[in-house]
C-alpha positions in Angstrom: 14.8 23.2 4.6 17.0 23.4 1.6 16.9 19.5 1.3 13.9 18.8 1.6 13.1 21.7 -1.6 15.7 19.9 -4.0 14.3 16.1 -3.4 10.5 17.3 -3.2 9.5 15.0 -5.8 11.7 12.1 -5.0 9.8 12.4 -1.4 6.2 12.2 -3.2 7.4 9.7 -5.8 8.0 7.5 -2.9 4.9 8.4 -0.9 3.0 7.6 -3.9 5.0 4.2 -3.8 4.4 3.4 -0.7 0.4 4.4 -1.5 0.7 2.0 -4.5 1.9 -0.8 -2.1 -0.9 -0.4 0.1 -3.5 -0.5 -2.9 -2.6 -3.5 -3.7 -2.5 -5.4 -0.2 -6.0 -4.1 -0.3 -7.4 -5.4 -3.9 -5.7 -8.3 -2.7 -6.8 -9.2 0.4 -10.7 -7.8 0.2 -13.8 -10.3 0.4 -14.3 -11.3 -3.0 -17.8 -13.3 -2.1 -18.9 -16.8 -1.4 -19.1 -19.9 -3.5 -22.0 -21.5 -4.3 -23.4 -24.4 -2.4 -23.4 -27.2 -5.5 -25.3 -30.3 -3.1 -28.5 -29.4 -3.2 -31.3 -31.8 -4.7 -34.4 -31.1 -6.3 -37.3 -33.9 -6.5 -36.8 -33.4 -10.5 -33.5 -34.0 -12.0 -34.1 -31.5 -14.3 -33.9 -28.7 -12.0 -30.7 -30.8 -9.5 -28.9 -30.4 -13.3 -30.0 -26.8 -13.6 -28.8 -26.1 -11.0 -25.4 -28.1 -11.0 -24.8 -26.4 -14.5 -26.1 -22.7 -12.8 -23.7 -23.3 -9.8 -20.6 -24.2 -11.9 -21.1 -21.1 -14.2 -21.3 -18.6 -11.1 -18.1 -20.3 -9.3 -16.1 -19.6 -12.3 -17.0 -16.7 -12.4 -15.8 -16.2 -8.9 -12.8 -17.9 -9.8 -12.4 -15.5 -12.5 -13.1 -12.6 -10.4 -10.4 -13.8 -7.6 -7.4 -14.0 -10.3 -8.0 -10.8 -11.9 -8.9 -9.2 -8.3 -5.0 -10.7 -7.6 -3.6 -10.0 -10.8 -4.2 -6.5 -10.4 -3.3 -6.6 -6.9 -0.1 -8.4 -7.3 0.7 -5.8 -10.3 0.3 -2.8 -8.1 2.6 -4.7 -5.6 4.9 -4.6 -8.3 4.3 -1.2 -9.7 4.9 0.1 -6.5 8.1 -1.4 -5.2 9.4 -0.5 -8.5 8.5 3.4 -8.0 9.8 3.5 -4.6 13.0 2.3 -6.2 13.4 4.9 -9.1 12.5 7.7 -6.5 14.3 6.5 -3.8 17.6 6.6 -6.2 17.3 10.1 -6.8 17.0 11.2 -3.2 20.0 12.8 -1.9 22.0 12.9 0.9 22.8 15.7 2.7 26.5 17.3 1.8 29.0 16.2 4.4 31.5 19.4 4.7 35.4 18.6 4.5 37.2 19.3 8.2 38.1 22.8 6.6 34.8 23.9 5.4 33.4 23.1 8.8 36.0 25.0 10.8 35.1 28.1 8.3 31.9 27.5 8.6 32.0 27.7 12.8 33.9 30.4 12.8 31.5 32.7 10.8 28.7 31.9 12.7 31.3 33.3 15.9 31.5 36.7 14.2 
């Protein structure tokens, strides 16, 4: 129990790092919509050209959105991994007693 008290904030930091990594993966894998079909043709050339321009603009916005979401997702992954490394390094291990201390501890428990 004492080990948990000493390392509580480091353990919380590692858990937060894991949550941040999960959020990054979810952000990268999220459905970001679909592209607009640019193969439609209308009776008049003006409508067809206007549709192509609008569809191209909408597709460019979608590509920009995809890039931003992926960038944020990879940034979250990097922050989460850094968080785990920093807080994981601060976690102390249980101290191994030397043979003499172990014997003394066992003798006092038997009394």
